[in-house]
C-alpha positions as CSV (number, residue, x, y, z in Angstrom):
1,X,0.0,0.0,0.0
2,X,1.4,3.4,-1.0
3,X,1.0,6.6,0.9
4,X,0.5,9.9,-1.0
5,X,1.0,13.1,0.9
6,X,-0.5,16.2,-0.7
7,X,-0.5,19.9,0.0
8,X,-1.2,23.1,-1.9
9,X,0.5,26.5,-1.9
10,X,-1.6,29.5,-3.1
11,X,-0.8,33.0,-4.3
12,X,-3.8,35.3,-3.9
13,X,-2.4,38.0,-6.2
14,X,-1.7,35.8,-9.2
15,X,-4.6,33.4,-8.3
16,X,-2.3,30.4,-8.9
17,X,-1.7,27.3,-6.9
18,X,0.8,24.6,-6.9
19,X,0.1,21.1,-5.6
20,X,3.0,19.1,-4.1
21,X,2.6,15.3,-4.0
22,X,5.1,13.0,-2.2
23,X,4.8,9.2,-2.8
24,X,6.1,6.8,-0.1
25,X,6.1,3.1,0.0
26,X,4.8,1.1,3.0
27,X,8.2,1.5,4.8
28,X,8.0,5.3,4.5
29,X,10.7,5.6,1.8
30,X,10.1,8.3,-0.7
31,X,9.6,6.8,-4.2
32,X,8.5,9.8,-6.1
33,X,7.3,13.4,-6.1
34,X,5.1,15.5,-8.4
35,X,4.1,19.1,-8.8
36,X,1.1,20.5,-10.5
37,X,0.7,24.2,-11.2
38,X,-2.9,25.5,-11.7
39,X,-4.0,29.0,-12.8
40,X,-7.3,30.8,-12.0
41,X,-7.7,29.3,-8.5
42,X,-10.2,31.5,-6.5
43,X,-9.1,30.7,-2.9
44,X,-6.7,28.7,-0.7
45,X,-9.6,26.5,0.2
46,X,-10.1,25.6,-3.5
47,X,-6.3,25.0,-3.8
48,X,-6.4,22.4,-1.0
49,X,-9.4,20.6,-2.7
50,X,-7.5,20.7,-6.0
51,X,-4.4,19.2,-4.3
52,X,-6.6,16.3,-3.0
53,X,-8.1,15.9,-6.5
54,X,-4.6,15.9,-8.2
55,X,-3.4,13.2,-5.7
56,X,-6.4,11.0,-6.3
57,X,-6.3,11.4,-10.1
58,X,-2.6,10.6,-10.3
59,X,-3.1,7.5,-8.2
60,X,-5.9,6.4,-10.5
61,X,-3.8,7.2,-13.6
62,X,-0.9,5.0,-12.1
63,X,-3.5,2.2,-11.5
64,X,-2.8,2.2,-7.8
65,X,-5.4,0.0,-6.0
66,X,-4.5,0.5,-2.3
67,X,-3.6,4.0,-1.3
68,X,-3.5,6.2,1.9
69,X,-4.0,9.9,1.1
70,X,-2.6,12.2,3.7
71,X,-3.2,15.9,3.8
72,X,-3.2,18.8,6.4
73,X,-6.6,20.3,5.3
74,X,-9.0,18.9,7.8
75,X,-12.1,20.2,6.0
76,X,-11.0,18.6,2.7
77,X,-10.3,15.3,4.4
78,X,-13.6,15.3,6.2
79,X,-15.5,16.1,3.0
80,X,-13.7,13.3,1.1
81,X,-14.6,10.8,3.8
82,X,-18.2,12.0,4.3
83,X,-21.0,10.0,2.9
84,X,-23.1,13.1,2.7
85,X,-23.6,15.2,-0.5
86,X,-21.3,18.2,-0.3
87,X,-22.8,21.7,-1.0
88,X,-19.8,23.8,-0.4
89,X,-17.8,25.8,-3.0
90,X,-15.5,22.8,-3.5
91,X,-18.3,20.3,-4.1
92,X,-17.3,19.6,-7.8
93,X,-13.8,18.6,-6.7
94,X,-15.1,16.5,-3.8
95,X,-17.6,14.7,-6.1
96,X,-14.8,13.7,-8.5
97,X,-12.6,12.5,-5.6
98,X,-15.5,10.4,-4.3
99,X,-16.2,9.0,-7.8
100,X,-12.6,7.5,-8.1
101,X,-12.5,3.8,-7.3
102,X,-9.8,1.9,-5.4
103,X,-9.7,-1.5,-3.9
104,X,-8.7,0.1,-0.6
105,X,-8.5,3.8,0.0
106,X,-8.1,5.9,3.2
107,X,-8.0,9.6,3.7
108,X,-6.1,10.7,6.8
109,X,-5.7,14.2,8.3
110,X,-2.1,14.9,9.5
111,X,-0.7,18.0,11.1
112,X,1.2,20.5,8.9
113,X,4.6,19.5,10.4
114,X,4.0,15.9,9.4
115,X,3.2,17.1,5.8
116,X,6.3,19.3,5.5
117,X,7.8,17.8,2.4
118,X,4.6,18.0,0.4
119,X,4.3,21.6,1.6
120,X,7.9,22.3,0.7
121,X,7.3,20.9,-2.8
122,X,4.1,23.0,-3.3
123,X,5.6,26.2,-1.9
124,X,8.8,25.9,-3.9
125,X,7.0,24.9,-7.1
126,X,4.8,28.0,-6.7
127,X,7.7,30.3,-6.1
128,X,9.8,28.8,-8.9
129,X,7.0,28.1,-11.4
130,X,8.4,24.7,-12.2
131,X,6.8,21.3,-12.6
132,X,8.4,17.9,-12.2
133,X,7.4,14.6,-13.6
134,X,6.6,11.6,-11.4
135,X,9.4,9.2,-11.0
136,X,12.1,8.1,-8.6
137,X,13.2,11.7,-8.3
138,X,13.6,13.9,-5.3
139,X,14.2,17.6,-6.2
140,X,17.5,19.0,-5.0
141,X,15.8,21.5,-2.6
142,X,14.3,18.5,-0.7
143,X,17.8,17.2,-0.2
144,X,18.9,20.6,1.0
145,X,16.0,20.7,3.5
146,X,16.9,17.2,4.7
147,X,20.6,18.3,5.2
148,X,19.5,21.4,7.1
149,X,17.5,19.2,9.5
150,X,20.6,17.2,10.3
151,X,19.3,14.1,8.7
152,X,22.2,13.7,6.3
153,X,23.9,10.3,6.2
154,X,22.8,6.9,5.3
155,X,19.2,5.8,5.5
156,X,18.8,8.4,8.2
157,X,16.7,6.6,10.8
158,X,14.1,5.3,8.5
159,X,13.8,8.5,6.4
160,X,14.3,6.4,3.3
161,X,16.0,8.8,0.8
162,X,16.8,6.0,-1.6
163,X,15.8,7.8,-4.9
164,X,18.3,9.7,-7.0
165,X,18.6,13.4,-6.9
166,X,16.3,15.4,-9.2
167,X,17.2,17.7,-11.9
168,X,15.9,21.0,-10.5
169,X,18.7,23.4,-9.9
170,X,18.7,25.6,-6.8
171,X,19.3,28.6,-9.0
172,X,15.9,27.9,-10.6
173,X,14.1,27.7,-7.4
174,X,16.0,30.2,-5.3
175,X,17.4,29.7,-1.9
176,X,15.0,32.1,-0.3
177,X,12.2,29.5,-0.7
178,X,14.1,27.1,1.5
179,X,14.1,27.5,5.3
180,X,15.6,25.0,7.6
181,X,12.6,24.8,9.9
182,X,11.0,21.7,8.6
183,X,11.0,18.7,10.9
184,X,10.9,15.1,9.9
185,X,8.2,12.9,11.5
186,X,8.2,9.1,11.4
187,X,6.3,7.2,8.8
188,X,2.6,6.9,9.3
189,X,1.3,4.3,11.8
190,X,-1.2,3.3,9.2
191,X,1.4,1.1,7.5
192,X,1.3,-2.4,8.9
C-alpha cells in the first residue's frame, strides 16, 4: 500500500496554486514526487481541494489500488470521507474525488509539520513556477532541506531517501524558498 502526501500553496495575487505530491512506500521511503501548477484558482480552500483531487487522479492514472492519502486540510479530508452530499464551493472537486475507485483507500488528516515535504514541494513549485514529472526523483531542494534538518547520512533513521537526486537546480528555485525549519516525522502508523 502506498502513501500519498498532498498539499497546496496558493498565491492570492496571481490566483495560482501549486500542488505538491510525495509518494512513499509502505516502509515510508520516498519513491516519487510530483508538482502541478494551476491557474485561475479563486481561494486557498479551493487550492487544497485541488491538491486532493490531483493526488487521487494521479493514483488512478498510475493504477494504484491500495492508497493512503494524507493531507493537512481537515475540511477537505472530512469532505472526502463524508457519505453526505457536499454543497460547499469545492463540491465539484469532492464529487470527482469520491467517484474515483480503489480496492482500498483511506483519507487521513495529518498536522502540517508531518506534511512538511509536500508543503515544501508546493511552496517551492509556486515560487519557482516549475513542474516535475513523477518518478524516482527527489528535487535537490528537498535534499537541502533534509541536510538542514541534520538528517544527512545513510538511510537516516528510516527517512528512506533512496531515490536519485532530481534535476531541479537551486538557482531555478531560489534559496529564499528554503528554510531549515521543517521537521521530519516518522512514517505513518497506518502502514502495517
